[in-house]
N, C-alpha and C positions, 0 to 999 in steps of 0.2 A: 517409567522411565527408568532410560541406564544410564547411568555418567561413568565417565573413565579421567584422568589426567597425565598426559603427557608429559609435559613440563614439571611435574607435583614438586621437586627440587628444586628447583629454579628460582620459582621465588615466589612470596605470598599473595595468598588467594589475591589480595584488593588490588596483585602487581597485575593480574589475568587477564587476561576478556575468557567469555565465556563464550562458545557455542553452541547453538541451538540446535541439532538437528529433526527439521522434521521431514524428511522426506525429498521424493523429485525427484527428475532424471540423472542427475549429477552420483545419484547414488545405486544407480541400476546395472548390472551387470544381464551380459546376455545364456537366455534362455531355448532350451528346443525348442520355443511359440514365440522366440523372440524378447524384449526385454523384462523385465521382471527386480521389481524389489530385491538389491543386495546386500546381505546381509554385514557384519561387523564393520561396519561405513569409518567410525572412527580409528581402528589406527588400517582401512587404505589408504584415508585424510594420509596420519602420518606418516607410510611410504612413501606415496604421491608426494610431503613436501620433501622425500629425502633424494626425488631428485633436481631440484633445485639447486640452481650452482649454490656455493658452498657460502658465499657471501648473504649474498638471501635468507640460507636458511638462518643463519647468525640476526639477521632483518627481524627476522620473524620475534614475535610478542608474546610470552611465554600464555598458554591457553589450558582452562580442562573445556570436556566437551561435555553435555547431558542428548541423550536420543531419543526419541517420544518413543516408549514399543510400540504402539501403531502406527503407522504411518500417516502421512496430512497425502491424502489425493488433491493434492491442487486442485483440482477439475473440479473436484466436491467438494474445494473448502467453503464453512459456513459463518453465520458468526458466533457462533460457541467457540470456535476453534482459532476466532484472532485474540477471541477472549480471556483462553489461555494461554495462549502466548505472551499476552501483552504481562499476568496475573506470576505467569512465569517468571518472567523482569523486572519485575515491581519486583517481586519478595526477595529477590537476590543482587538487587541493585547497589549495595554499598557494599556487598562484598568483593565487585568487580568495573574495570578501572572503564570496560568497554563491550558490549555485546554484538556477537553474530548471528543474524538467523538465514541454516538454508534449508532452504524452501523450493517449491517445485514454480516454471517459470506462468503458466499458466496465470495463474492466478496471482502472483507475487507478488504485482506493485498494489494488488489490495487492498490484503494482506501489511503490506507498508503500508497506505495508505492508514485502515485502522489503528495499525500501532498509532501510526502520529500527534491523532485527535486522541489516545488512550491513553497516552505518553506524555502529552503535554506539559513543559514548561522543564522535559527530561537536562541532565548537566551531561547525561553520558553520549557516546556514539552508540546510534543500534544501528547496524547496517545490516540488511538483508542484500543474499546472495542466488544464484545458484546454477544451473546450466542446461546449454544445450543440448551436452553432448556428454555421456555418462563418465565420471571419475578417468577408466580405463582404458575407451576407446582413442581411438586414433586421432589424433591431431582435437581432440576433448578440450574447449574452454573451462573447467571443473577448475585445476590446477588454479592458472592464471586469477578465476575471481573469486576464492576463497582467500586464497594469497596474497590479494587488493584488499577483502574486503579484512581483510587480520588487521594487514595495517593501519587503514583509515582509521577504526573501531580502537586501534590503540595512539589514536591521535587524540587530548583532550580537547581542542579548538573547539574539533563537530561537537556542540552539543543539540543532536534530532535524528529523527530516523532517516536514514537514509540506504536509499539503493546502490552496487556498486554488482555495474557489466564493463564486459567491454569494455577495462579502461578508465572508464568516466563514471565520478561519483554522483546524483543525480539527488534533487529534496523527492522523502518519499511517496509527496501526495505529489511534484509536479510529472512523476514516471508514469508512460504510457506501453505497455505490447507492442510494439504496430508490427513486428514480425512474423509469421512461427514459425522459422527455422534457420537465418540470420543470427552467428553467433552477433552481431550484433544489433538482436531483437529489439530494444530498451530503446528510448530514447527519451528528454525533456525537454517538458511540452510550456513554450511560455516562460519558463523560467534557462537562464543562464546553467550549467555542472557548479557543484561547489566544489568541484575536483578533478582531477587526474593525472593519471601519468604519464609519466612521459620519461622516456628511458629507464633507468631502475632509481627514477624521484619518483615517488607519493606523495601531487603537493595541494594542500587545499587550500580554498580560496576565502579567509572568514571574510569577507566584505561580505558577501554572497548567503550570509548561516543568520541562524538564527539566535547563536547565544549570547543578543543582545537586546535583538525584538523580542522576544518569547516574553522577555520579563515584564513578573508581572502575571500574567497569562496565567487560566486557572491551572492545577498542577495534580498531573495524572487521576484522571477522572479514568475510575472503570467499574460504569453502571454490571450489572446487567442486564447483559444480551440477552437471556432465554427467550423471553417475548417478541424476540423480531427476530427467529430463526425459526420460519414457519414460511416466510410469504412474504413477512409484513413492508419491506415498504420492494416497490416494484422499480423498474424503468421500461420504457414506454417511447421508441424511438418513431418515427412518423414513418408513416409510407403515404403513396398520390390515392387518394383514393381513404382515405381514414373514415369512417363514419361514424356519429358524433353513437351510438349503441354500442359501438366496442372500446369505444371509449371507456363509456362507462361499465362497461363489463368488467375492465380492471377498476378502479377509482371507486364507483359505485358495491364494491365489493365492501362489509364490515371487516371485516381481517383485513384490509389495506390500511394502512394509519403512515404512508404517505410515497413520492413518485417522483423520478426520476426522469424528466420531459427528455426528450433531445431534438429538437424544434432547428425551422429547416433554414439556414444560413445562419443568416442574424439574432434568428429569434423572431420567424414568419409561422402562421398558423391559417390553413387553411380558413378562406370564407366561406364559414356555416358559423351563424351565433350561438348552431345547438350546441358544438362545441366547447363557447365559453362556455354556457350556462354549465354542462357538465363537469367544468373546471371549478370555477363558482362556488358550483354546487358540495368538491367535496374538499375546495380549500375553507368552504363554512360549518364543514361536520368537522374541524379541524388538526386536519389532512395536510402533513406539509406536503409541497410543490415545489418541484423545484425544475427551470429550464437553462439546458444546456444546451451548446449547436450539435449537430450533425457534423458537422464540418468539422475536422480531428487538430487543425490552427483558426486562432480565429475568439471571439467573443459575441455572447448574445446581448444583443440594444433592444431588447422590448421597447416598439412603440417607435420605431426606427423608422421603419415601413406601416406602411398602414393595415397590412399582411398580420402585424405582431401586433397592432391596437385590441387594446379592453384584456389583457395577460394581465399587466396587474393588478390591472382596477380585483382580478379572475380571484388573487388574491397570488396569482402563480410567482413564486421567487426566483430572483435572476444570480445566478450561478457564475456570473460575466467566462470568462475562461477557465470554469476549474474545469477537472476531465472527470468522464465518468469514476471514477475508481473514488475522490478526493470529494466526488458530490455524492453518490449511496454513497458511502463509508461515513462521511461528516450525518447526512439524514438519520442512518440505524442510528448513531452517537449520538446524538440528538437526541433522537424520540427516546432510545432507553432510557433519560435522567428525568427527573422527577420533576419538570419543568413546568411549567404555563404554558399557552403554543403561542404566546407576545417572546415571549425570552426564546425560546426554541427559534420563532423569523429573526427574534433581532440575534441572534449569535450563529446561523448561521451563516447569512450578509457581515456579517464580519471576520475576516480576519486570523483565523486563529494558530494554527500553524506552517503560513507561511503560503494556501495554498493557496490563495486569492490575488 
């Protein structure tokens, strides 16, 4: 891990933002065979800031940068990398007023959700951002995204993990990547924006934040994710014709400890008692099973339709309107802790960081 302090002389450490560069499209450069990770991102970022209007340059908070020596391939990110990133923030928490994490977009919302659970009760801004186009590319969104992330990371009212992208500040456990190549790739699902850029102003809406809601929540749960880094939590989306033996192939494996199950509509399952039997057996073994909808919007209401009857009795937990990212990372987080199964189930059904 390398570090760089571009504004060392202008402010003491505790008045600065720490930028953690982990990789992603934002730092790539065009090579002979396509885009490849580019070197010296810190200096390139400083050069880019020099292209901002003078007033915007002067409004930037002082910042330090650390760059991961081995950059994270966002599409191959793992729970261990989420754990490392949370630890890097936690160990420097009192040294900085806020944090910006620069990350690849493929799993950016997954990382943000995991950080939210690990850094519960954080009293500083942690803003995750990235870009759909490299920093030096024509019409790149990179500079605007980093600029906005820094501005919001300097706002002491923001006390949670958020995502800043395309002029919008979103709760980390409520955001999803909705588009594969649009600059407005991320959206906040089921929850209003925490803030947004309006002209040259960066407006935060404190009534929507966690500053007061998270008081009394568990603080800085940083369990080891080593036992959940080999596929122990799975994600199963229903498809027409799903058979019980197929579900059993996933949930019957002794290595599986939890599962996100995406059901039809408001929480419907094919009318096959054998499917419920597989779910009940898995839950009876202490595996955490959480149900959300396959629909990108809306909530599960298990039992509202006959096709969903029996899921609760089988031990399946309702994820309400939680995103797949928030559901999966919550299961990983709870399963990593030395809690009995009943406590894990109770905490899953509670809102820990505004995820439900």
